[in-house]
N, C-alpha and C positions, 0 to 999 in steps of 0.2 A: 881796191882792185876789183874789176868787173869780171864776170864769167860769161862765156859764150853759151848759146843755146845747147851746144853739144856737151859742155861741162855740166849744165843743169840736168840733162838727161842721164848722165853717167855719174852724178854725185861728185863732180870735180876730178874724176879719174882721167889720166892720160889715155889716149887711144891704145898705146902699147900695153899698159897695165890692164885695160879693159879686155883687149883681145887675148892677152896671155892668160888672164883669169878664166875667160870663157873656154879657151882651148884646154887648159888643165882640168877644168870641171868636166868637159866633154870626154877627155881621155880617161879620167877617173871613173866616169859613168860607164864607159866601154868595159873597163877592167872589172866592174862589179859582176859581170855576167859571162865573160869569155870562157872561163874555166868551167863554170857550172853547166852551160849549155853545150859544151863539147860532149857531154854524156849521152843525151837522148839519141843522136844518130847511131851510136855504136852499142846501144843497149842489147840488141840481138846478139852481137859478137861477144859482149861481156857475159851475157846470159849463157851462151854456149861454152865459152872458155872456162868459166868459173862454176857452171852448173847451178845457177841461181834459180830459186822459185820465184813466182810472181810476188809473193810477200817480200822476199829479199830485194827484189827490184824496187818495190815500193819503199823499203827502208833506205836503199841506196839513194834514191831520188829525193826522199824526205829528209835525209840527214842535213843538207845545207839549210833547209828551212828551219829545222830544229835549232841549229846553231845560230841562225839569224835571230831567233828568239832568246835563246839562253845567253848569248854573248853580247846582246845589245846593251844591257845595263853595265856590265864590265867595260864595254867600249866607252860608255859615258864617263866612267871612272878614269879610264886611260886618258881621255881628253882633258879631264879636270886636272890630272897630274902632269901630263907631258905637253899639253897644248894640242890644238886640233891638227896642225900641220904634221907634227911628229907622229900623231896617232894615225893619220892617213898613210904616211910612208910605211909605218909598221904594218898596217893592214895589207898594203900592197905586197910587201916582201913575204909575209906569211902566206898570202894567197898564191903567189908565184911558186914558192917552194912546195907547199902542200899540193897544189895542182899538178906540178911536174912529177911528183913522186908517186902518184896514185897507181901507176902501172909498173913500178919498179920491180915488184915481185908478184907472181901470179897467185895471189892469196886474197880471199874475201876479207879476212880480218884486216890486212894491211890496206886494202882498198877502202874499207870503212874508216880506219884510223886516219889516213891521209886526207880523206874527204872531210873528216871532222876538223882537221887542222886548216884546210882550205876554207871551210865554212866559218871558222872563227875569224880568219883574216877578212873575209868579205863582210862579216857582221860588223867588225870594227870600222871598215871603210864606209859602210852605209850610214852609220851614226855620225860620221864626220861630215857628210855632204851638206845637210842643211845648215850646220854652223859655218861651214866654209862659204856657202852662199851668202849668209848674213854678214860674215866678216869681210869678204872680198867685194861683194856687190850689193850693199844694203839698200840701194835705191832701185835695183833691178831684180828683186827677189823672184817674182813670178817668171820673168824671162830666163833668168839664170837657172831656175829649177827645171824649166822646160828644156834648156840646153843640155844639162847633165842627164836628164831623163831620156832625151833623144840619144845621147851616147850609150846609155844603158840598153836602149832598144836595139841599137846597132850591134852592141855586144852580144845580144841574144840572137840576132839574125846571122852574123858571120859564121859562127861554128856550125849551126844547123844547116846552113846553105852550102858550106865549103868542106865540111869534114869528110863526107862520103865521096863527092866527085873530085876533089882536089887534094886534100891533105893525106888521106889514107893511101891513095895510089903513090904519093911521093915518099911517105915514110914507112909504109908497109904494115903498120899495126896500130890498134887503138891506144896502146901504151905510149908509143912515140907521138901519137896524135895529141895526147894530153900535154906532152912536153911543148909541142909547137904552140899551143894556145896559152901556155904560161909565160912564154917569152915576152909578148907585148905588155903583160902586167909588170914584169920586172923592169922593162924599159920605161914604163910610165912612172915607176918609183924614182928612177934616175931623173926623168924630166921634172918631176915635182921638186926634187931636191935642188935642181939647178935653176929652175925658172920661177918657182912660186913667189908671188908678192910677199914681201916681209912687212908685217904689221907690227904695231907697238906691242911689246911683250908685257905681260902682266907681272906685277911684283910677286916675290915668293909668298907674301902674306895673302895676296889676292888669289893666287893659285890654290893655296891650302884651303881657302874658304869657299872655293867654287862648289856650287851645289850640283851633285851628280845623281842622287837618288830620286827617282820619279815620284810625282805626287799621285799615288795610286788611288786616292780618294776622289780624284777628278773623274766623274762619270762620263764626261764627254770624251776623254781620252779612251776609255774602254769601248764606247760605242764606235768611235772612229777606228780604233784598232781592230774591232770585229769586222767592220766594213772592209778595211784593207785586207783582213785575213781571208775573207771570201774570195777576193780577187786573186790573191797570191795562191790560194789553194787550187782554184780553177786552172790557173796558168801552169803551175808546176806539175799538178797531177795529169793534165792533158799532155804535157810534154813527156811525162813518164810512160803513159800507157798507150798513146797513139801509135808508136812504132810496133809494139807487140800486138796491138789490136788489129792493125792493118795486116800484119804478117799472118795472124791467126785466121783472118777472114779471106785470105787468098789475094791480098792486094799489096804485096811488098813493094811494087813499083811506085806506089803513092807515098811511101814513107818520107822521102826527101822533100817532095813537093808539098805535102801537108804540113810538115814541121816548118818548112820555110814560110808557107802561107800564114801559119799561126803567129810567127814572129814578124814577118814583113807587114802583116796586117796591122801591126801596132803603129807603124810609122805615120800613116795618114792622120791618126789621132794625135800623134805628137806634133805634127806640123800645124794642124788645125788649132790645137791648144796654145801654140806659140802666140797666136793672134787673139784668142778669145778666153784664155784661162781666167783672167781677172773678172770676167762677167759671169763665170759659172761656178767659181770656187765655193760660194756660200749658198748654193741652191741645191735642193733635194732631187729635182727631176732628172738631172744628168745621171745620177746613180741608179734611179729606178729604170731609166731607159737602158743603161749599161747591163743591169741584171737581166732584163727581159731579152735583150739581144744576145747575151751570153747563153741563156737557155735555148734560144732558137738555134744558135751555133752548135750546141751540144747535140740537140735533136738531129740536126743535119749530118753530123759526123756519124751518129749511130744508125740512122735510117737512110742516109743518102748513099750514093754510089759514084764512082769515078770522080769527075771534076767537082761534083756537088760536095764531096767530102773535103776537097781542098778549099773550096769557097767557104764552106762552113767553118773550117779552121781559121781562115782569114777573118771572118766575122767575129769569132770568139776573141781573137787577138786584138782587134780594133776596140771591142767593148772593154776588155780588161785594161788596155793601155790608157783609155780615157779616165777611168777611175783612179788608176795608179798615179797619174800625173797630178790630178787635182788633189789627191790625198797627200802626196809628198810635199806640196807647197804649203800645207797648213802649219807645220811646226815653226818655220821661220816667220810666218805671217802672224801667228797667234801668240808667240812667246817673246818675252824679253830676251835680249842677246845671251845673257848668262844661263837661260833656261832652255835654249833650243836643243842642246844635246840631250838633256834628260827627258824632255818631252818626246823627242824623236825615239829615244831608247824605249820609252814606255809603249809607244805605238807599235814599234817593231816587235817588241817582246810579245805583245798580245796577238798581233796579226800573224806572226810566223809560228807562234804556239798553236794557233788554229790551223794554219796551213800544213803543218807537218802531219797532222792526224789524217787528213783526207787521202793522200797517196797510200798510206798503210791500210786504211779502211777499204779503199778501192781494190788494192791487191788481195786483201783477205776475201772480199766479196767474189772476186774472180776465182780464187783458189777453191773456195767452199762450194760455189755453184757450178764451176766449169763453164760459165757463160761469159765470153769476153765483153759483151756490151754492158754487163752489169757493173763493170768498173766505172762507167760514166754516170751511174745514178747518184753517188755522193757528190760528184762534180756538179751535176745539174741542181742538186739541192742547194749548193752554195750560191748559185745564181738567184734562186728564189729568196734565200736569206738576205742577199744584198738589197733586194727590193723592199723587204720588210724593215731592214735597218736604216734605210735611206732617210726617213724623216728626222733622224738624229742630227743631220746636218743643219737643221733649222736652228740649233742651239749654238752654232759656230759664232754667230755675230756677238752673242753675249760673252762667250769665252774670249773673243778677240778684244772686246772692250775691257774686260778685266785684265787681260795681259798687258794692255797698253798703259794702264794706270801705274 
């Protein structure tokens, strides 16, 4: 039996399965960030209602990143025991419930507790994405990764762009706003249950023998995890402190525009990498350029004014997205199918363990000095660190060869 050129490009998949897989990957990508990025636009309101200090704001925004690190390896175990599809649905449901309940009672402790639950759900979801790419679209790994990452970026843009001008006027409070952004996550869980492609199931013996504990002796994973950690730290910390920074400097009218620019600025990088990711994924220079552009963006936020602040935020978003997309494609490219989940878990554990520290340090720096701009110093240091760590990518080719054998 012969195959058509379209079959060759899609690994023999029918168009229906190809498009369904891409759609579900994109929706899952959107769900990775909807509930998390609903927080930055309403931080001033949460700050006032719950009387949070800047350190407590840093803790609130750092909690998801901490859970992304702590729950990544348990997520790998969940995949090994339940399968990747069941793990994804579980993560979606936990995220939706935790995200919706964050404002149920006006209590800082409850807000923290439900944020932790939401973070666990997202952490599980994140670990499932590269294995799903490898399982559903093994011949289109780079493109499929760019598709779900594009969804992730859209999931970052929608809440920051729509929370203040649309959602809050409709529902009346940040508490109900959190419920609104949790509904699409729950609907995505139903869509995955109904439409996900069914692949051959592993035997019970094979499931029991699946490897889930990462190879912590692999130095390359540590280096790549630290690189991803600098990007995650810059992104989450900027989202956390940009609203209060602009408020404190007398520019509250720029909050919505700057946050939207930070997130919308990522989309051009996503579309560019849909076409050229395969030519950049094993090169060091894109990471060096990303670090340099990030530092320029941070300087523009601190020393700029008016639209220059908005433009600088967009520049920072563009640089962060480029590195994020290239890094997320590595686990399914470098690992054997049965190792993708544990490799992903290791990278996320390292990267988000780094990322959680920076918002807290930035908040402490602001509280101790009383200088709003000082909160961006640790963020800028992360950009410099990315440039220093970038040469580690030169080792990727060797790792990929080893993984392929």
